Every structure is written in structure tokens, then in C-alpha cells.
C-alpha positions in Angstrom: -24.1 -10.0 -3.5 -21.3 -12.5 -3.0 -18.7 -9.7 -2.9 -20.8 -7.8 -0.3 -21.2 -10.9 1.9 -17.5 -11.6 1.7 -16.6 -8.1 2.6 -19.0 -8.1 5.6 -17.4 -11.3 6.9 -13.8 -10.1 6.5 -11.8 -9.7 9.7 -8.5 -7.8 9.5 -5.8 -9.1 11.8 -4.8 -6.1 13.8 -1.6 -6.8 15.6 -0.2 -3.3 16.2 0.2 -3.9 19.9 3.2 -6.1 19.1 5.2 -3.0 18.2 3.5 -0.1 20.0 5.5 1.5 22.8 3.8 1.7 26.2 3.3 5.5 25.9 2.5 5.5 22.2 -0.9 6.8 21.2 -2.6 5.8 17.9 -4.1 8.8 16.2 -5.4 7.0 13.1 -5.6 3.4 12.0 -7.2 1.6 9.1 -7.1 -1.2 6.5 -7.1 -1.1 2.7 -10.4 -1.2 0.8 -11.1 -4.8 -0.3 -12.2 -4.1 -3.9 -9.2 -2.1 -5.2 -6.6 -4.0 -3.1 -7.7 -7.6 -4.0 -10.1 -7.5 -7.0 -8.3 -4.7 -8.7 -4.9 -6.4 -8.5 -6.4 -9.7 -9.6 -7.9 -7.9 -12.6 -4.5 -6.4 -13.4 -2.8 -9.8 -13.3 -5.6 -11.1 -15.6 -5.1 -8.2 -18.0 -1.4 -8.8 -18.2 -2.0 -12.5 -18.8 -4.4 -11.8 -21.7 -2.0 -9.4 -23.3 0.8 -12.0 -23.0 -1.4 -14.7 -24.6 -2.4 -12.4 -27.5 1.2 -11.5 -28.1 2.4 -15.1 -28.1 -0.4 -16.4 -30.3 0.1 -13.6 -32.8 3.8 -14.2 -32.9 3.3 -17.9 -33.5 0.7 -17.2 -36.2 3.0 -14.7 -38.0 5.8 -17.3 -38.3 3.4 -19.9 -39.8 4.4 -22.6 -37.2 1.5 -24.9 -38.1 -0.8 -22.1 -38.9 -3.9 -21.4 -36.8 -4.1 -24.8 -35.2 -0.7 -24.5 -33.5 -1.6 -21.0 -32.3 -4.9 -22.3 -30.8 -3.1 -25.2 -29.0 -0.5 -22.8 -27.7 -3.2 -20.5 -26.4 -5.0 -23.4 -24.7 -1.8 -24.6 -23.0 -1.1 -21.1 -21.7 -4.6 -20.7 -20.4 -4.4 -24.2 -18.8 -1.4 -23.1 -16.9 -2.6 -19.5 -16.3 -5.9 -20.3 -14.6 -4.3 -22.0 -11.5 -1.6 -19.3 -11.4 -4.4 -16.6 -11.3 -6.3 -18.5 -8.6 -3.1 -18.8 -6.5 -2.4 -15.1 -7.0 -6.0 -14.3 -5.9 -5.7 -16.4 -2.7 -2.3 -14.7 -2.0 -3.8 -11.2 -2.4 -6.8 -12.2 -0.1 -4.5 -13.4 2.6 -2.3 -10.4 2.2 -5.4 -8.1 2.6 -6.5 -9.8 5.8 -3.1 -9.1 7.4 -2.5 -5.6 6.1 -3.1 -2.7 8.5 -1.9 0.8 9.0 -1.5 3.3 11.8 -0.4 6.9 12.4 0.7 7.4 16.0 2.2 10.3 17.9 5.7 9.0 17.0 5.6 7.3 13.6 3.8 5.5 10.8 3.4 1.8 11.2 2.7 -0.6 8.3 1.6 -4.1 9.2 1.8 -6.9 6.6 3.0 -10.4 5.9 1.4 -13.7 4.9 3.0 -16.2 7.2 4.7 -14.2 9.9 3.8 -10.6 10.8 6.1 -7.9 9.3 6.1 -4.3 10.4 7.6 -1.3 8.6 8.3 1.7 10.9 8.6 5.2 9.5 9.7 7.8 12.0 8.4 11.3 11.3 11.8 12.9 11.5 13.1 10.6 8.7 10.4 11.5 6.2 11.6 13.5 3.2 8.5 13.5 1.0 4.9 12.2 0.8 2.2 12.1 -1.8 -1.3 10.8 -2.6 -1.9 8.5 -5.5 -5.4 7.6 -6.8 -5.1 4.6 -9.1 -7.4 3.3 -11.9 -8.9 0.6 -9.7 -9.4 3.1 -6.9 -11.6 5.1 -9.3 -13.4 2.1 -10.9 -14.0 -0.1 -7.8 -14.3 2.3 -4.9 -16.1 5.6 -4.1 -13.2 6.9 -2.1 -9.9 5.1 -2.1 -6.2 5.9 -2.7 -2.7 5.3 -1.6 -0.2 7.4 0.4 3.4 7.1 -0.6 6.0 8.1 2.0 9.7 8.6 1.1 12.7 8.7 3.4 16.4 8.9 2.6 16.6 5.1 2.8 13.8 4.4 0.3 15.9 4.8 -2.8 17.9 2.1 -4.6 20.4 2.9 -7.3 20.4 1.4 -10.7 22.2 2.1 -14.0 20.1 5.2 -14.6 20.3 6.7 -11.1 18.1 6.5 -8.0 14.9 4.5 -8.0 12.3 5.4 -5.5 10.8 2.6 -3.3 8.5 4.5 -0.9 6.5 3.1 2.0 2.9 2.7 0.9 -0.4 2.9 2.7 -2.3 1.1 -0.1 -5.9 1.7 -1.1 -7.0 3.3 2.1 -10.4 5.0 2.5 -10.6 8.8 2.3 -7.0 9.2 1.3 -7.0 13.0 1.0 -8.3 13.5 4.6 -5.9 10.9 5.9 -3.0 12.6 4.0 -3.8 16.0 5.4 -4.0 14.6 8.9 -0.7 12.7 8.4 1.0 15.9 7.1 -0.2 17.9 10.1 1.0 15.3 12.7 4.3 14.8 10.8 5.0 18.6 10.8 4.0 19.0 14.5 6.2 16.1 15.6 9.2 17.1 13.5 9.0 20.6 14.7 8.7 19.6 18.3 11.9 17.5 17.8 13.7 20.6 16.6 12.1 23.1 19.0 10.9 21.0 22.0 8.3 22.8 24.1 9.1 20.7 27.2 12.6 22.1 27.4 11.9 25.7 26.3 12.2 28.3 29.0 9.4 30.8 29.3 11.7 33.6 28.5 12.5 32.1 25.1 10.0 33.6 22.6 11.2 31.4 19.7 9.0 29.1 17.6 6.5 27.1 19.5 4.8 24.1 18.0 1.1 23.4 18.9 2.0 19.7 19.2 0.9 18.1 22.5 1.4 14.3 22.8 -1.1 14.0 25.6 -4.0 15.1 23.4 
């Protein structure tokens, strides 16, 4: 009941107008699902913390540093520190959720985020090299229809000792991810094709490839 009331009172801060061009049209826009984005990530942090406590306590107990009493005191101290850290992480995720928003326009993909100031990531369609849908564990457990779209460009790779490491742009935990992904692929293909074969400048005598893309629709 509390979760439902909280979700009903949530107001996402949509600030796309700060970066939209005057002739840019938004085809799709939306925010992440609350449960997998906030609750799911909080549970993940909690799970990692529990595993860490168990490993530390078992390690202390195995070395016989004061036996079970020292292990118990060590676990209590870790929990004493961990609870406020978990609370701060939950608040951070909640604030991040309220400021996260996504849009697909007739020119690009826009990702809005940021806790203090507003940050925008812009992904032009002609720069995209790959895209995929990811349905996570918490998408399955906490939401009827939720998932993330990962978008890669030539600039979303960093290089480590073992080669390139992908760091794609992510539309996290959005509703109806497969439908949005199919729409995104359709728009991306149309826009990229129109850039290579622009209908506006094609003479009627040219019977080459024609894209169905029309920015006015």
C-alpha cells in the first residue's frame, strides 16, 4: 500500500525542452519503472552488503581471532555502518529516479538525468552502431513489463588491459521495452537512410532507394 501511494505521488521532472531544437519532434518519451529502478537496485546493494558481511565474519571466525564473540562484534559494527549507507543509497536512487527521463525524437535519442544539475546525453541516429534489449532479474521480479535498451556508438568503448570495454547509453527499466525497441529501430533506420539517401534533394528522375521517413508526420 505504501509503495503504491508513493508511486502515485511521484512526479518526474521532465526538462527535455532545455535541449530540444525548435523544429524537433518527440516521437516517444517516458521514465523508468519505479520498482526495478529504485527498489531493485536497493535490494541489489543490500544483497552485496549481506554477502560482504558473511565473508568477513566467516574469515574472522576461521582465523580464531577471539572466536565467535569477535565475529559477532565485527558483524554488528559492519551493520551499524551499513544501515546509514544503505539509507543514503536509497535516497540517492530515489532522487535519481525523479530526474531520469528519456525521449526518442525525429533526430536523436535524449537521456535526461542528474541529481543536482540536469545532465543530458545525446545520441544521434547516424552515430549508432548497435542496440539491444536487456531484461534484468528485478525487471522480471518487480515489474510486469520492464527492461532496458542499450545503445552503442563508436565512442561508447573504453580500452583496458584486455581490450575494448563497452559503456553503452542506457534507457533503464522502461515500460514495454520490446515495443519501444522496435519503434526505436524503425525510426533509427529511417533517419539514417534519409541522411544517406535524402528524399528532399532526390530528383524525380532518380529511381534509387527512397526512404519512407517523413519528419513532418
